[in-house]
PLY file of the C-alpha trace (Angstrom):
ply
format ascii 1.0
element vertex 83
property float x
property float y
property float z
element edge 82
property int vertex1
property int vertex2
end_header
0.00 0.00 0.00
1.49 3.32 -1.06
0.44 6.95 -1.44
-0.19 7.89 -5.07
-1.33 11.48 -4.62
-1.40 14.24 -2.05
-3.09 17.62 -1.89
-3.18 20.33 0.71
-6.42 20.52 2.70
-5.89 23.74 4.64
-3.76 24.47 7.66
-1.28 21.59 8.12
-3.68 19.00 6.67
-3.41 16.89 3.54
-5.58 14.46 1.65
-3.63 11.30 0.90
-4.83 8.89 -1.77
-3.52 5.33 -1.64
-3.05 2.86 -4.46
-6.09 0.89 -3.25
-8.32 3.91 -3.94
-8.84 4.95 -0.31
-8.31 8.61 0.57
-7.81 9.99 4.07
-7.48 13.51 5.42
-4.62 13.83 7.89
-3.61 16.66 10.20
0.19 16.65 9.99
0.70 19.14 12.84
2.22 16.58 15.25
4.74 15.54 12.56
5.89 19.02 11.53
8.55 19.26 14.24
12.03 20.72 13.99
13.71 23.49 12.03
13.24 21.87 8.61
9.47 22.23 9.07
9.54 25.91 10.20
8.62 27.31 6.78
6.08 24.55 6.18
4.29 25.34 9.48
4.37 29.11 9.01
3.65 29.54 5.28
0.41 28.02 3.96
1.49 28.55 0.37
4.72 26.65 0.95
2.81 23.91 2.79
0.62 23.49 -0.30
3.70 22.64 -2.39
3.68 19.12 -0.90
4.30 16.35 -3.45
4.55 12.55 -3.58
7.95 10.98 -4.17
6.94 7.70 -5.86
10.45 6.26 -5.72
10.49 6.42 -1.89
6.77 6.35 -1.12
7.00 9.53 0.91
5.59 13.03 0.70
7.99 15.95 0.55
8.37 19.69 0.19
10.83 21.69 -1.96
13.10 22.36 1.05
13.81 18.62 1.44
11.48 17.97 4.39
9.54 14.73 4.13
7.23 12.36 5.98
8.40 8.74 6.01
6.49 6.08 4.06
5.91 4.06 7.24
4.08 7.01 8.78
1.93 7.44 5.68
0.95 3.77 5.76
0.03 4.10 9.44
-2.31 6.99 8.57
-4.14 4.65 6.18
-4.58 2.02 8.88
-5.76 4.22 11.74
-7.25 7.39 10.31
-10.87 7.71 11.38
-11.84 10.22 8.71
-12.04 8.87 5.18
-13.12 10.87 2.15
0 1
1 2
2 3
3 4
4 5
5 6
6 7
7 8
8 9
9 10
10 11
11 12
12 13
13 14
14 15
15 16
16 17
17 18
18 19
19 20
20 21
21 22
22 23
23 24
24 25
25 26
26 27
27 28
28 29
29 30
30 31
31 32
32 33
33 34
34 35
35 36
36 37
37 38
38 39
39 40
40 41
41 42
42 43
43 44
44 45
45 46
46 47
47 48
48 49
49 50
50 51
51 52
52 53
53 54
54 55
55 56
56 57
57 58
58 59
59 60
60 61
61 62
62 63
63 64
64 65
65 66
66 67
67 68
68 69
69 70
70 71
71 72
72 73
73 74
74 75
75 76
76 77
77 78
78 79
79 80
80 81
81 82
């Protein structure tokens, strides 16, 4: 199971779509920790530049910050809100 698309859903939230067709909305606030995420947390336009890296199965931003594939898979398993 991997993420095939991502789109910004407002302040610190994204909609992740998985290869099985399921989409979930996730608040990334608890994961945006540390200096590399400063601009992502403080600039909504920069946050919206999130993309999927299909070679690693992660999501990332232009400054090199990313969320690990294992975390993204966990969101699929436990997220209560599906779209």
